[in-house]
N, CA, C and O atoms as a printed pandas DataFrame, in Angstrom:
     atom_number atom_name residue_name chain_id  residue_number  x_coord  y_coord  z_coord
0              1         N          MET        A               1   11.333  -10.513  -13.431
1              2        CA          MET        A               1   10.085   -9.777  -14.417
2              3         C          MET        A               1    9.890   -8.506  -13.232
3              4         O          MET        A               1    9.485   -7.418  -13.642
4              5         N          VAL        A               2   10.170   -8.673  -11.869
5              6        CA          VAL        A               2    9.193   -7.381  -11.168
6              7         C          VAL        A               2    9.947   -6.655  -11.463
7              8         O          VAL        A               2    9.543   -5.708  -12.138
8              9         N          LEU        A               3   11.602   -6.729  -11.071
9             10        CA          LEU        A               3   12.435   -5.825  -10.981
10            11         C          LEU        A               3   12.509   -4.959  -12.502
11            12         O          LEU        A               3   12.628   -3.734  -12.523
12            13         N          LYS        A               4   12.411   -5.881  -13.874
13            14        CA          LYS        A               4   11.997   -5.149  -15.075
14            15         C          LYS        A               4   10.435   -4.218  -15.163
15            16         O          LYS        A               4   10.135   -3.326  -15.956
16            17         N          SER        A               5    9.733   -4.734  -14.183
17            18        CA          SER        A               5    8.787   -3.451  -14.454
18            19         C          SER        A               5    8.255   -2.711  -13.473
19            20         O          SER        A               5    7.101   -2.282  -13.483
20            21         N          HIS        A               6    9.193   -2.512  -12.465
21            22        CA          HIS        A               6    9.623   -1.302  -11.524
22            23         C          HIS        A               6   10.662   -0.233  -11.665
23            24         O          HIS        A               6   10.837    0.685  -10.863
24            25         N          PHE        A               7   11.549   -0.513  -13.126
25            26        CA          PHE        A               7   12.472   -0.111  -13.826
26            27         C          PHE        A               7   11.534    0.857  -15.073
27            28         O          PHE        A               7   11.308    2.055  -15.240
28            29         N          THR        A               8   11.221   -0.239  -15.684
29            30        CA          THR        A               8    9.917    0.591  -16.380
30            31         C          THR        A               8    8.740    2.073  -15.982
31            32         O          THR        A               8    8.218    3.073  -16.475
32            33         N          LEU        A               9    8.865    1.222  -14.670
33            34        CA          LEU        A               9    7.714    2.238  -14.136
34            35         C          LEU        A               9    8.283    3.644  -13.819
35            36         O          LEU        A               9    7.895    4.763  -14.156
36            37         N          LEU        A              10    9.571    3.135  -12.886
37            38        CA          LEU        A              10   10.283    4.680  -12.846
38            39         C          LEU        A              10   10.625    5.285  -13.937
39            40         O          LEU        A              10   10.628    6.516  -13.938
40            41         N          PHE        A              11   10.935    4.665  -14.937
41            42        CA          PHE        A              11   11.980    5.597  -16.172
42            43         C          PHE        A              11   10.574    6.240  -17.139
43            44         O          PHE        A              11   10.753    6.974  -18.111
44            45         N          PHE        A              12    9.523    5.910  -16.774
45            46        CA          PHE        A              12    7.795    6.297  -17.362
46            47         C          PHE        A              12    7.670    7.751  -16.885
47            48         O          PHE        A              12    7.588    8.773  -17.567
48            49         N          PHE        A              13    7.675    7.552  -15.123
49            50        CA          PHE        A              13    7.420    9.010  -14.391
50            51         C          PHE        A              13    8.283    9.810  -14.699
51            52         O          PHE        A              13    7.925   10.985  -14.787
52            53         N          LEU        A              14    9.686    9.475  -14.965
53            54        CA          LEU        A              14   10.989   10.394  -15.041
54            55         C          LEU        A              14   10.950   11.050  -16.198
55            56         O          LEU        A              14   11.270   12.230  -16.341
56            57         N          ILE        A              15   10.603   10.397  -16.953
57            58        CA          ILE        A              15   10.111   11.249  -18.760
58            59         C          ILE        A              15    8.955   12.026  -18.503
59            60         O          ILE        A              15    8.833   13.175  -18.927
60            61         N          TYR        A              16    8.158   11.477  -17.868
61            62        CA          TYR        A              16    6.567   12.466  -17.251
62            63         C          TYR        A              16    7.053   13.707  -16.309
63            64         O          TYR        A              16    6.659   14.864  -16.459
64            65         N          ALA        A              17    7.851   13.330  -15.448
65            66        CA          ALA        A              17    8.038   14.427  -14.791
66            67         C          ALA        A              17    9.129   15.553  -15.103
67            68         O          ALA        A              17    9.253   16.625  -14.512
68            69         N          SER        A              18    9.850   15.092  -16.110
69            70        CA          SER        A              18   10.347   15.768  -16.920
70            71         C          SER        A              18    9.845   17.265  -17.373
71            72         O          SER        A              18   10.331   18.396  -17.361
72            73         N          PHE        A              19    8.587   16.646  -17.784
73            74        CA          PHE        A              19    7.687   17.605  -19.114
74            75         C          PHE        A              19    6.724   18.095  -18.356
75            76         O          PHE        A              19    6.135   19.031  -18.896
76            77         N          ALA        A              20    6.209   17.704  -16.922
77            78        CA          ALA        A              20    5.246   18.393  -15.992
78            79         C          ALA        A              20    5.362   19.732  -15.762
79            80         O          ALA        A              20    4.336   20.251  -15.322
80            81         N          GLN        A              21    6.187   20.363  -15.905
81            82        CA          GLN        A              21    6.515   21.881  -15.570
82            83         C          GLN        A              21    5.977   22.736  -16.913
83            84         O          GLN        A              21    5.396   23.820  -16.876
84            85         N          LYS        A              22    6.216   22.203  -17.731
85            86        CA          LYS        A              22    6.108   22.866  -18.963
86            87         C          LYS        A              22    4.685   23.194  -19.204
87            88         O          LYS        A              22    4.480   24.178  -19.915
88            89         N          ASN        A              23    3.701   22.571  -18.758
89            90        CA          ASN        A              23    2.295   22.823  -19.327
90            91         C          ASN        A              23    1.660   22.972  -17.824
91            92         O          ASN        A              23    1.958   22.066  -17.045
92            93         N          LYS        A              24    0.712   24.152  -17.274
93            94        CA          LYS        A              24   -0.094   24.121  -16.453
94            95         C          LYS        A              24   -0.992   23.199  -16.567
95            96         O          LYS        A              24   -1.466   23.228  -17.702
96            97         N          SER        A              25   -1.663   22.008  -15.606
97            98        CA          SER        A              25   -2.854   21.153  -15.938
98            99         C          SER        A              25   -3.185   21.249  -14.648
99           100         O          SER        A              25   -2.471   21.570  -13.698
100          101         N          ASP        A              26   -4.713   20.842  -14.683
101          102        CA          ASP        A              26   -5.191   20.297  -13.623
102          103         C          ASP        A              26   -5.214   19.192  -12.996
103          104         O          ASP        A              26   -5.782   18.980  -11.925
104          105         N          PHE        A              27   -4.510   18.340  -13.728
105          106        CA          PHE        A              27   -4.308   16.610  -13.346
106          107         C          PHE        A              27   -3.060   16.608  -12.794
107          108         O          PHE        A              27   -2.058   17.293  -13.001
108          109         N          ALA        A              28   -3.255   15.905  -12.213
109          110        CA          ALA        A              28   -1.648   14.898  -11.429
110          111         C          ALA        A              28   -2.047   13.756  -11.075
111          112         O          ALA        A              28   -3.134   13.233  -10.833
112          113         N          ILE        A              29   -0.638   13.358  -11.088
113          114        CA          ILE        A              29   -0.630   11.621  -11.232
114          115         C          ILE        A              29    0.930   10.951  -10.402
115          116         O          ILE        A              29    1.953   11.297  -10.993
116          117         N          GLY        A              30    1.091   10.317   -9.499
117          118        CA          GLY        A              30    2.035    9.839   -8.958
118          119         C          GLY        A              30    1.790    8.910   -8.346
119          120         O          GLY        A              30    0.730    8.737   -7.745
120          121         N          PHE        A              31    3.147    7.792   -8.406
121          122        CA          PHE        A              31    3.227    6.496   -8.158
122          123         C          PHE        A              31    3.720    6.450   -6.572
123          124         O          PHE        A              31    3.877    7.589   -6.133
124          125         N          SER        A              32    3.943    5.608   -5.802
125          126        CA          SER        A              32    4.398    4.965   -4.236
126          127         C          SER        A              32    4.280    3.869   -4.349
127          128         O          SER        A              32    3.276    3.445   -4.922
128          129         N          SER        A              33    5.521    2.744   -3.712
129          130        CA          SER        A              33    5.410    2.056   -3.250
130          131         C          SER        A              33    6.263    1.684   -2.024
131          132         O          SER        A              33    7.060    2.532   -1.622
132          133         N          GLY        A              34    6.172    0.436   -1.354
133          134        CA          GLY        A              34    6.885    0.288   -0.317
134          135         C          GLY        A              34    6.915   -0.867    0.340
135          136         O          GLY        A              34    5.822   -1.432    0.401
136          137         N          TYR        A              35    7.873   -1.439    0.888
137          138        CA          TYR        A              35    7.733   -2.520    2.031
138          139         C          TYR        A              35    7.661   -1.999    3.736
139          140         O          TYR        A              35    7.701   -0.852    4.182
140          141         N          GLY        A              36    7.555   -3.139    4.366
141          142        CA          GLY        A              36    7.785   -3.315    5.497
142          143         C          GLY        A              36    7.816   -4.510    6.631
143          144         O          GLY        A              36    7.023   -5.344    6.194
144          145         N          HIS        A              37    8.274   -4.923    7.698
145          146        CA          HIS        A              37    8.097   -5.616    8.304
146          147         C          HIS        A              37    8.497   -5.391    9.914
147          148         O          HIS        A              37    9.331   -4.544   10.232
148          149         N          GLU        A              38    7.775   -6.289   10.957
149          150        CA          GLU        A              38    7.307   -5.712   12.413
150          151         C          GLU        A              38    8.755   -5.954   13.027
151          152         O          GLU        A              38    9.531   -6.818   12.619
152          153         N          LEU        A              39    8.966   -5.209   13.900
153          154        CA          LEU        A              39   10.330   -5.138   14.566
154          155         C          LEU        A              39   10.171   -5.732   15.791
155          156         O          LEU        A              39    9.053   -5.599   16.288
156          157         N          LYS        A              40   11.046   -6.396   16.454
157          158        CA          LYS        A              40   11.190   -6.926   17.784
158          159         C          LYS        A              40   10.033   -7.257   18.375
159          160         O          LYS        A              40    9.632   -6.712   19.403
160          161         N          ASN        A              41    9.483   -8.084   17.819
161          162        CA          ASN        A              41    8.304   -8.800   18.038
162          163         C          ASN        A              41    8.656  -10.608   18.117
163          164         O          ASN        A              41    9.111  -11.323   17.224
164          165         N          LYS        A              42    8.400  -10.841   19.007
165          166        CA          LYS        A              42    9.265  -11.927   19.125
166          167         C          LYS        A              42    7.357  -13.001   19.017
167          168         O          LYS        A              42    7.496  -14.224   18.997
168          169         N          ASP        A              43    6.491  -12.692   18.984
169          170        CA          ASP        A              43    5.164  -13.407   18.614
170          171         C          ASP        A              43    4.643  -14.146   17.789
171          172         O          ASP        A              43    4.126  -15.260   17.872
172          173         N          TYR        A              44    4.907  -13.072   16.540
173          174        CA          TYR        A              44    4.558  -13.292   15.112
174          175         C          TYR        A              44    5.198  -12.456   14.540
175          176         O          TYR        A              44    5.639  -11.476   15.141
176          177         N          GLU        A              45    5.429  -12.697   12.992
177          178        CA          GLU        A              45    6.288  -12.555   12.008
178          179         C          GLU        A              45    4.596  -11.561   11.058
179          180         O          GLU        A              45    3.426  -11.935   10.980
180          181         N          PHE        A              46    5.333  -10.187   10.486
181          182        CA          PHE        A              46    4.253   -9.959    9.853
182          183         C          PHE        A              46    5.410   -8.994    8.854
183          184         O          PHE        A              46    6.238   -8.304    9.449
184          185         N          ASN        A              47    5.386   -9.014    7.440
185          186        CA          ASN        A              47    5.958   -8.619    6.155
186          187         C          ASN        A              47    4.432   -8.036    4.806
187          188         O          ASN        A              47    3.430   -8.625    4.399
188          189         N          ASN        A              48    5.017   -6.656    4.531
189          190        CA          ASN        A              48    3.893   -6.208    3.690
190          191         C          ASN        A              48    4.665   -5.450    2.538
191          192         O          ASN        A              48    5.770   -4.995    2.832
192          193         N          LYS        A              49    4.285   -5.309    1.513
193          194        CA          LYS        A              49    4.690   -4.628    0.502
194          195         C          LYS        A              49    3.130   -4.001   -0.338
195          196         O          LYS        A              49    2.093   -4.613   -0.593
196          197         N          TYR        A              50    3.511   -2.573   -0.600
197          198        CA          TYR        A              50    2.114   -2.150   -1.554
198          199         C          TYR        A              50    2.950   -1.114   -2.241
199          200         O          TYR        A              50    4.122   -0.760   -2.108
200          201         N          TYR        A              51    1.741   -0.663   -3.193
201          202        CA          TYR        A              51    1.640   -0.430   -4.414
202          203         C          TYR        A              51    0.675    1.044   -4.548
203          204         O          TYR        A              51   -0.547    0.934   -4.450
204          205         N          LYS        A              52    1.153    2.080   -4.721
205          206        CA          LYS        A              52   -0.927    2.915   -4.893
206          207         C          LYS        A              52   -0.003    4.094   -5.788
207          208         O          LYS        A              52    1.075    4.648   -5.576
208          209         N          ILE        A              53   -0.841    4.150   -6.694
209          210        CA          ILE        A              53   -1.249    5.071   -7.167
210          211         C          ILE        A              53   -1.913    6.845   -6.950
211          212         O          ILE        A              53   -2.996    7.363   -6.680
212          213         N          HIS        A              54   -0.920    7.163   -7.168
213          214        CA          HIS        A              54   -1.856    9.025   -6.686
214          215         C          HIS        A              54   -2.473    9.920   -7.880
215          216         O          HIS        A              54   -1.816   10.906   -8.214
216          217         N          ILE        A              55   -3.761    9.633   -8.587
217          218        CA          ILE        A              55   -4.674   10.477   -9.317
218          219         C          ILE        A              55   -5.167   11.889   -8.631
219          220         O          ILE        A              55   -5.875   11.776   -7.630
220          221         N          GLY        A              56   -4.910   12.940   -9.001
221          222        CA          GLY        A              56   -5.739   14.433   -8.782
222          223         C          GLY        A              56   -6.024   15.305   -9.383
223          224         O          GLY        A              56   -5.243   15.835  -10.174
224          225         N          TYR        A              57   -7.263   15.716   -9.176
225          226        CA          TYR        A              57   -7.816   16.644  -10.274
226          227         C          TYR        A              57   -8.258   17.720   -9.669
227          228         O          TYR        A              57   -8.861   17.718   -8.596
228          229         N          VAL        A              58   -7.924   18.869  -10.455
229          230        CA          VAL        A              58   -7.725   20.318   -9.452
230          231         C          VAL        A              58   -9.946   20.347   -9.952
231          232         O          VAL        A              58  -10.283   20.249  -11.132
232          233         N          ILE        A              59  -10.584   20.431   -9.276
233          234        CA          ILE        A              59  -11.817   20.852   -9.639
234          235         C          ILE        A              59  -12.482   22.464   -9.742
235          236         O          ILE        A              59  -13.264   22.959  -10.554
236          237         N          LYS        A              60  -11.873   22.960   -8.674
237          238        CA          LYS        A              60  -11.782   24.586   -8.386
238          239         C          LYS        A              60  -10.501   25.320   -7.858
239          240         O          LYS        A              60   -9.846   24.772   -6.972
240          241         N          ASN        A              61  -10.217   26.210   -8.227
241          242        CA          ASN        A              61   -9.056   26.864   -8.296
242          243         C          ASN        A              61   -9.172   28.884   -7.954
243          244         O          ASN        A              61   -8.495   29.751   -8.506
244          245         N          PRO        A              62  -10.262   29.073   -6.883
245          246        CA          PRO        A              62  -10.200   30.262   -6.901
246          247         C          PRO        A              62   -8.896   30.882   -6.777
247          248         O          PRO        A              62   -7.814   30.390   -7.099
248          249         N          LYS        A              63   -9.254   32.662   -5.991
249          250        CA          LYS        A              63   -7.748   32.714   -5.394
250          251         C          LYS        A              63   -7.217   32.333   -3.885
251          252         O          LYS        A              63   -6.063   32.315   -3.456
252          253         N          LEU        A              64   -8.344   32.064   -3.291
253          254        CA          LEU        A              64   -7.480   32.032   -1.898
254          255         C          LEU        A              64   -7.424   30.579   -1.415
255          256         O          LEU        A              64   -6.945   30.335   -0.308
256          257         N          TYR        A              65   -8.024   29.336   -2.421
257          258        CA          TYR        A              65   -7.919   28.088   -2.002
258          259         C          TYR        A              65   -7.893   26.954   -3.432
259          260         O          TYR        A              65   -7.947   27.230   -4.631
260          261         N          THR        A              66   -7.857   26.508   -3.202
261          262        CA          THR        A              66   -7.821   25.103   -4.751
262          263         C          THR        A              66   -8.445   24.078   -3.576
263          264         O          THR        A              66   -8.357   23.860   -2.368
264          265         N          LEU        A              67   -9.121   23.615   -4.752
265          266        CA          LEU        A              67  -10.204   22.285   -4.811
266          267         C          LEU        A              67  -10.172   21.501   -5.151
267          268         O          LEU        A              67  -11.047   21.366   -6.007
268          269         N          GLU        A              68   -9.085   19.950   -4.898
269          270        CA          GLU        A              68   -9.120   18.244   -5.831
270          271         C          GLU        A              68   -9.619   17.678   -5.158
271          272         O          GLU        A              68   -9.829   17.757   -3.947
272          273         N          LEU        A              69  -10.046   16.550   -6.455
273          274        CA          LEU        A              69  -10.479   15.000   -6.485
274          275         C          LEU        A              69   -9.119   14.164   -6.259
275          276         O          LEU        A              69   -8.220   14.180   -7.099
276          277         N          ILE        A              70   -9.034   13.374   -4.963
277          278        CA          ILE        A              70   -8.201   12.504   -5.447
278          279         C          ILE        A              70   -8.841   10.916   -5.572
279          280         O          ILE        A              70   -9.969   10.580   -5.208
280          281         N          ILE        A              71   -8.160   10.344   -5.975
281          282        CA          ILE        A              71   -8.727    9.343   -6.242
282          283         C          ILE        A              71   -6.859    7.972   -6.360
283          284         O          ILE        A              71   -5.888    8.044   -7.113
284          285         N          GLU        A              72   -7.229    6.862   -5.120
285          286        CA          GLU        A              72   -5.786    6.577   -4.832
286          287         C          GLU        A              72   -5.952    4.856   -4.457
287          288         O          GLU        A              72   -5.995    4.379   -3.323
288          289         N          PRO        A              73   -6.035    4.025   -5.902
289          290        CA          PRO        A              73   -6.142    3.104   -5.968
290          291         C          PRO        A              73   -4.749    1.964   -5.256
291          292         O          PRO        A              73   -3.666    1.966   -5.840
292          293         N          GLU        A              74   -4.931    1.156   -4.124
293          294        CA          GLU        A              74   -3.901    0.603   -3.716
294          295         C          GLU        A              74   -4.055   -0.906   -3.754
295          296         O          GLU        A              74   -5.151   -1.465   -3.715
296          297         N          ILE        A              75   -2.719   -1.618   -3.844
297          298        CA          ILE        A              75   -3.127   -3.008   -3.699
298          299         C          ILE        A              75   -1.823   -3.586   -2.309
299          300         O          ILE        A              75   -0.628   -3.580   -2.604
300          301         N          ASN        A              76   -2.230   -3.982   -1.056
301          302        CA          ASN        A              76   -1.490   -4.760   -0.315
302          303         C          ASN        A              76   -0.652   -5.745   -0.529
303          304         O          ASN        A              76   -0.625   -5.749   -1.760
304          305         N          PHE        A              77    0.157   -6.709   -0.134
305          306        CA          PHE        A              77    0.229   -7.916   -0.148
306          307         C          PHE        A              77    1.670   -8.017    1.079
307          308         O          PHE        A              77    2.874   -7.761    1.047
308          309         N          ALA        A              78    0.791   -8.483    1.971
309          310        CA          ALA        A              78    1.346   -9.264    3.739
310          311         C          ALA        A              78    1.417  -10.968    3.996
311          312         O          ALA        A              78    0.645  -11.873    3.679
312          313         N          ASN        A              79    2.152  -10.957    4.406
313          314        CA          ASN        A              79    2.775  -12.483    5.148
314          315         C          ASN        A              79    2.381  -12.265    6.649
315          316         O          ASN        A              79    2.358  -11.117    7.093
316          317         N          GLN        A              80    2.093  -13.261    7.382
317          318        CA          GLN        A              80    2.084  -13.278    8.099
318          319         C          GLN        A              80    1.699  -14.483    8.570
319          320         O          GLN        A              80    0.775  -15.117    8.060
320          321         N          THR        A              81    2.610  -15.023    9.917
321          322        CA          THR        A              81    3.578  -16.163   10.646
322          323         C          THR        A              81    3.203  -16.062   12.160
323          324         O          THR        A              81    3.431  -14.891   12.464
324          325         N          LEU        A              82    2.772  -16.683   13.171
325          326        CA          LEU        A              82    2.374  -17.001   14.386
326          327         C          LEU        A              82    3.877  -18.023   14.909
327          328         O          LEU        A              82    4.054  -19.139   14.420
328          329         N          ILE        A              83    4.749  -17.481   15.838
329          330        CA          ILE        A              83    5.328  -17.338   16.428
330          331         C          ILE        A              83    5.718  -18.312   17.393
331          332         O          ILE        A              83    6.361  -19.360   17.448
332          333         N          ASN        A              84    4.691  -17.096   18.564
333          334        CA          ASN        A              84    4.441  -18.344   19.961
334          335         C          ASN        A              84    3.251  -19.081   20.230
335          336         O          ASN        A              84    2.095  -18.676   20.102
336          337         N          PRO        A              85    3.566  -19.990   20.541
337          338        CA          PRO        A              85    2.395  -21.247   20.339
338          339         C          PRO        A              85    1.635  -21.048   21.960
339          340         O          PRO        A              85    0.793  -21.821   22.417
340          341         N          PHE        A              86    2.148  -19.877   22.624
341          342        CA          PHE        A              86    1.360  -19.602   24.122
342          343         C          PHE        A              86    0.320  -18.452   23.416
343          344         O          PHE        A              86   -0.228  -17.711   24.232
344          345         N          LEU        A              87    0.126  -18.320   22.567
345          346        CA          LEU        A              87   -1.007  -17.437   22.031
346          347         C          LEU        A              87   -2.324  -17.664   21.627
347          348         O          LEU        A              87   -3.155  -16.819   21.294
348          349         N          ILE        A              88   -2.475  -19.199   21.698
349          350        CA          ILE        A              88   -3.616  -19.884   21.935
350          351         C          ILE        A              88   -3.881  -20.208   22.781
351          352         O          ILE        A              88   -2.962  -21.024   22.842
352          353         N          PRO        A              89   -4.687  -20.441   24.191
353          354        CA          PRO        A              89   -4.942  -20.835   24.841
354          355         C          PRO        A              89   -4.630  -22.723   25.142
355          356         O          PRO        A              89   -5.240  -23.571   24.489
356          357         N          VAL        A              90   -4.035  -22.931   25.763
357          358        CA          VAL        A              90   -3.736  -24.433   25.729
358          359         C          VAL        A              90   -4.808  -25.431   26.267
359          360         O          VAL        A              90   -4.790  -26.650   26.095
360          361         N          ASP        A              91   -5.863  -24.622   27.034
361          362        CA          ASP        A              91   -7.339  -25.522   27.065
362          363         C          ASP        A              91   -8.042  -25.549   25.995
363          364         O          ASP        A              91   -8.779  -26.534   25.950
364          365         N          ASP        A              92   -8.132  -24.629   24.824
365          366        CA          ASP        A              92   -8.430  -24.754   23.836
366          367         C          ASP        A              92   -9.380  -26.268   23.157
367          368         O          ASP        A              92   -8.680  -27.184   22.726
368          369         N          PRO        A              93  -10.300  -26.366   23.126
369          370        CA          PRO        A              93  -10.512  -27.773   22.809
370          371         C          PRO        A              93   -9.806  -27.552   21.121
371          372         O          PRO        A              93   -8.884  -28.363   21.040
372          373         N          ASP        A              94   -9.878  -27.094   20.364
373          374        CA          ASP        A              94   -8.746  -27.264   19.138
374          375         C          ASP        A              94   -7.544  -26.303   19.019
375          376         O          ASP        A              94   -7.059  -25.555   18.170
376          377         N          TYR        A              95   -7.308  -26.684   20.260
377          378        CA          TYR        A              95   -5.836  -26.012   19.926
378          379         C          TYR        A              95   -5.171  -26.267   18.896
379          380         O          TYR        A              95   -4.947  -25.473   17.983
380          381         N          LEU        A              96   -4.691  -27.763   18.993
381          382        CA          LEU        A              96   -3.917  -28.237   17.789
382          383         C          LEU        A              96   -3.965  -27.659   16.325
383          384         O          LEU        A              96   -3.173  -27.160   15.526
384          385         N          MET        A              97   -5.664  -28.070   16.399
385          386        CA          MET        A              97   -5.896  -27.603   14.659
386          387         C          MET        A              97   -5.664  -25.936   14.286
387          388         O          MET        A              97   -5.536  -25.482   13.149
388          389         N          LYS        A              98   -5.648  -25.154   15.582
389          390        CA          LYS        A              98   -5.485  -23.929   15.572
390          391         C          LYS        A              98   -4.065  -23.293   15.266
391          392         O          LYS        A              98   -3.729  -22.333   14.574
392          393         N          TRP        A              99   -3.460  -24.067   15.936
393          394        CA          TRP        A              99   -2.161  -24.054   16.184
394          395         C          TRP        A              99   -1.229  -24.560   14.853
395          396         O          TRP        A              99   -0.102  -24.142   14.588
396          397         N          GLU        A             100   -1.898  -25.434   14.191
397          398        CA          GLU        A             100   -0.976  -25.818   13.020
398          399         C          GLU        A             100   -1.690  -24.778   11.743
399          400         O          GLU        A             100   -0.884  -24.611   10.827
400          401         N          TYR        A             101   -2.877  -24.147   11.551
401          402        CA          TYR        A             101   -3.577  -23.241   11.112
402          403         C          TYR        A             101   -2.549  -22.131   11.085
403          404         O          TYR        A             101   -1.789  -21.975   10.129
404          405         N          TYR        A             102   -2.548  -21.356   12.175
405          406        CA          TYR        A             102   -1.746  -20.053   12.688
406          407         C          TYR        A             102   -0.328  -20.234   12.643
407          408         O          TYR        A             102    0.446  -19.308   12.402
408          409         N          SER        A             103   -0.047  -21.174   12.825
409          410        CA          SER        A             103    1.940  -21.514   12.534
410          411         C          SER        A             103    2.269  -21.329   11.142
411          412         O          SER        A             103    3.206  -20.622   10.772
412          413         N          LYS        A             104    1.325  -22.108   10.196
413          414        CA          LYS        A             104    1.757  -21.400    9.153
414          415         C          LYS        A             104    1.497  -20.322    8.157
415          416         O          LYS        A             104    0.341  -19.901    8.114
416          417         N          THR        A             105    2.613  -19.669    7.133
417          418        CA          THR        A             105    2.771  -18.231    6.841
418          419         C          THR        A             105    1.183  -18.482    6.373
419          420         O          THR        A             105    0.765  -19.627    6.198
420          421         N          ASN        A             106    0.354  -17.322    6.190
421          422        CA          ASN        A             106   -0.793  -16.465    5.767
422          423         C          ASN        A             106   -0.633  -15.687    4.507
423          424         O          ASN        A             106    0.254  -14.851    4.339
424          425         N          LYS        A             107   -1.231  -15.900    3.929
425          426        CA          LYS        A             107   -0.813  -14.565    2.907
426          427         C          LYS        A             107   -2.173  -13.770    2.619
427          428         O          LYS        A             107   -3.284  -14.148    2.247
428          429         N          ILE        A             108   -1.829  -12.963    2.824
429          430        CA          ILE        A             108   -3.135  -11.219    2.842
430          431         C          ILE        A             108   -3.065  -10.570    1.495
431          432         O          ILE        A             108   -1.985  -10.112    1.123
432          433         N          ASN        A             109   -3.865  -10.512    0.918
433          434        CA          ASN        A             109   -4.269   -9.432   -0.692
434          435         C          ASN        A             109   -5.029   -8.248   -0.307
435          436         O          ASN        A             109   -6.167   -8.377    0.144
436          437         N          GLN        A             110   -4.410   -6.942   -0.473
437          438        CA          GLN        A             110   -5.523   -6.238    0.098
438          439         C          GLN        A             110   -6.088   -5.077   -1.114
439          440         O          GLN        A             110   -5.195   -4.267   -1.363
440          441         N          TYR        A             111   -6.983   -4.906   -1.668
441          442        CA          TYR        A             111   -7.339   -4.287   -2.694
442          443         C          TYR        A             111   -8.279   -2.542   -2.204
443          444         O          TYR        A             111   -9.510   -2.500   -2.196
444          445         N          ILE        A             112   -7.791   -1.845   -2.006
445          446        CA          ILE        A             112   -7.964   -0.584   -1.558
446          447         C          ILE        A             112   -8.437    0.536   -2.268
447          448         O          ILE        A             112   -7.463    0.710   -3.001
448          449         N          LEU        A             113   -9.248    1.432   -2.578
449          450        CA          LEU        A             113   -9.384    2.566   -3.233
450          451         C          LEU        A             113  -10.319    3.634   -1.938
451          452         O          LEU        A             113  -11.335    3.594   -1.245
452          453         N          ASN        A             114   -8.788    4.791   -2.327
453          454        CA          ASN        A             114   -8.893    6.212   -1.778
454          455         C          ASN        A             114   -9.315    6.976   -2.626
455          456         O          ASN        A             114   -8.945    7.331   -3.745
456          457         N          LEU        A             115  -10.835    7.379   -1.408
457          458        CA          LEU        A             115  -11.457    8.538   -2.682
458          459         C          LEU        A             115  -11.089    9.393   -1.912
459          460         O          LEU        A             115  -10.495    8.931   -0.938
460          461         N          GLY        A             116  -11.260   11.183   -1.948
461          462        CA          GLY        A             116  -10.880   11.994   -1.069
462          463         C          GLY        A             116  -11.115   13.555   -1.736
463          464         O          GLY        A             116  -11.199   13.739   -2.950
464          465         N          ASN        A             117  -11.203   14.603   -0.751
465          466        CA          ASN        A             117  -10.977   16.077   -1.515
466          467         C          ASN        A             117   -9.524   16.979   -1.198
467          468         O          ASN        A             117   -8.505   16.290   -1.251
468          469         N          LEU        A             118   -9.453   17.512   -1.081
469          470        CA          LEU        A             118   -7.977   18.374   -0.692
470          471         C          LEU        A             118   -8.310   19.493   -1.212
471          472         O          LEU        A             118   -8.763   19.724   -2.333
472          473         N          ILE        A             119   -7.965   20.487    0.011
473          474        CA          ILE        A             119   -8.412   21.901   -0.163
474          475         C          ILE        A             119   -6.644   22.284    0.871
475          476         O          ILE        A             119   -5.988   21.928    1.850
476          477         N          ARG        A             120   -6.665   23.233   -0.284
477          478        CA          ARG        A             120   -5.060   24.051   -0.256
478          479         C          ARG        A             120   -5.551   25.559   -0.044
479          480         O          ARG        A             120   -4.728   26.471    0.032
């Protein structure tokens, strides 16, 4: 299901990009996705996937520069697992409870909205 939605989005943006240069527009749209994981870390494991949509609108276009408004909604899906038990102090009274909690895979979902201006 996820793979099908990826190909549908890719097809949509390829069709959109093929007609994008015919009309000069003040509106721009883009899509970005990616994944990553922590390398060479023996203490914990961290995996991440993200999806971002870039929306740009030209506010002002004089001869010397261009002023754009940028809106980028983003969603991140992360998984984190503690591997090294010695990161929690052994003399901590809640050592076993903390070890059980942090050694399980914690799922983190982040919803982000980036707003900005771009001057070219």
